[in-house]
N, C-alpha and C positions, 0 to 999 in steps of 0.2 A: 517528797517530790516524786512525781511519776516519771516514767521514761520519756514521755512525749514533751514534757516541759523542759527537758535538758537539751541544749543545743550548743555545740562547739563546732566551729567551722573545720577544725582539724580532726574531730572525732565525733561522729553523729551516732547517737544511741537511739535505737527504735525497737519497738516490740516485734519480734519475729514469730515464726511458727513454734508452738509448744513452749513459749516463754524464753526462747533463746534470743540472744541479741546479735544484730548484724552491725558491722563496723564499715564505714567508708572513709578512706583516707584521701585527702586532696594534697598532693605533693607538687603544687605549682609554685614556682619561685617567682618573685617579682620581675626578674630579668626575662623569663620565658613569657610572662604576660605582656611585657613591654615589646618583646620581639614580635609577638602575634599582632599586637596593635599596630606596630610599624609596618608589618607585612600587609595587613589589611588596608591601611591608609595608602601605602605605595601602590597596591593593586588598584584600588578605587581611583586614586589620583591619576595613575597611568592610563587607565581605561577612559576616564573623562578627557584626558589630554589627547588621546588618539581620536576620540569622537569629535572633539573640537577641531582637530586638524582635518579630519574627513569633511566636516561641515564647511570649513573654510575652503577646502579644495573644490567641493561641489558648488559652492557659491561663486567662486571665480570662474569655473567652467560654465555654469549657467549664465553668468553675466557676459562671458565671451561669446556665447552662442546667441544670447538675446539682444545684444547691442545692435548688430546690423538690422535685426527685425524692428527694434524700436526706432531706429533712424528712418527706415523705410515707411513705417506706419505712423510716424509722429504727427503728420498733419491730421490724422484721424484720432490718434490716442490722446493728444494733449487736450483738445476740446472735450473729448469724452471724459477724461479724468477730471477736468474742471467741472463738467456737468454733474458727474457722480459726487464730487466733493460738495458742490452746492446743494444737491439733493439730500445728501446725508446730513449736512449741517442744518438744513431746513427742517428735516424730520426730527433730529435731535433737539433743536430749539423748540419746535412745536410740542414735543413730548415734555420737555422741561417746563414750558409754560402751562401745559395741561396739568402736570403734577402740582405746580404752584397754585393753580386755580382751584383744584380739588381740595388742597390743603386749606386754602383761605376759606372756601365755602364750608368746609367741615368745621373750621374754627368758629365761623359766624353762626352756624347752626347750633353748635354747643353753647355759644354765648347767648343766643336768642332764646334757647329753650331752658335757660336757667343753669346750665352747666358752668363749670369754672375752668375754662381752658387756660393754658399758660399765657400770661400777659393781661388777663382780664382786670387785675387790680390796677395796673398802670392805666388802662383805658378808662376805668371808672374814675381814677384820680384826675385824669386829663379832662374828662367830661365835666366833673364837678368844678374844676378850676375854670374851664371855659364858661360854664354857666354863671359862676360868680363874677367873672370879668364882664360878661354880657350885661348882667344886672347893674354892675357898677357903671358901665359906659352908658346905659340907658338913663340912670340917675343923673349922671353928669350932663347928658344931652338935655334932659328936661330942665335942669338948673340953668344951663347956658341959654336956653330959649326962653326962660322965664315962665315956663308952664309947670306949675306944681301939680300935685295930685288933685288939689281942690279945683283949680281952674280948668283942668282937663275934663272933669266930670260935667261942667256946665256946657260944654260944647255940644 
């Protein structure tokens, strides 16, 4: 076994200069590792807690300042907000219908050119079943009216 194939977390053996071996010792205890993890978690958690508090304070201050302005300008802002909402809804709906239309047209193109898009088998089965039922109904109608194939040819 060569020096590079041997690995021990407590004792790492590697090739050094001139064939000499270097040793690295890791003397970390599980308690020290847990303490470092806890300190890191506390620091990150505390920082995020301070940031959330600052965000809350900023939001309250901004709302306190903006409320009188919203009350003063509400006759203009409310209709403007409704208009913006309706415009955004209209554009999003239009885009959604456009994507749906392109998808359907792409499916139809694949189906018409001989491709096999998803659901083509179901469509073929429905077409065959509908054709069968149409022929069956045609036969029943001819029988009900008394016109057979032979009589119809004479007309």
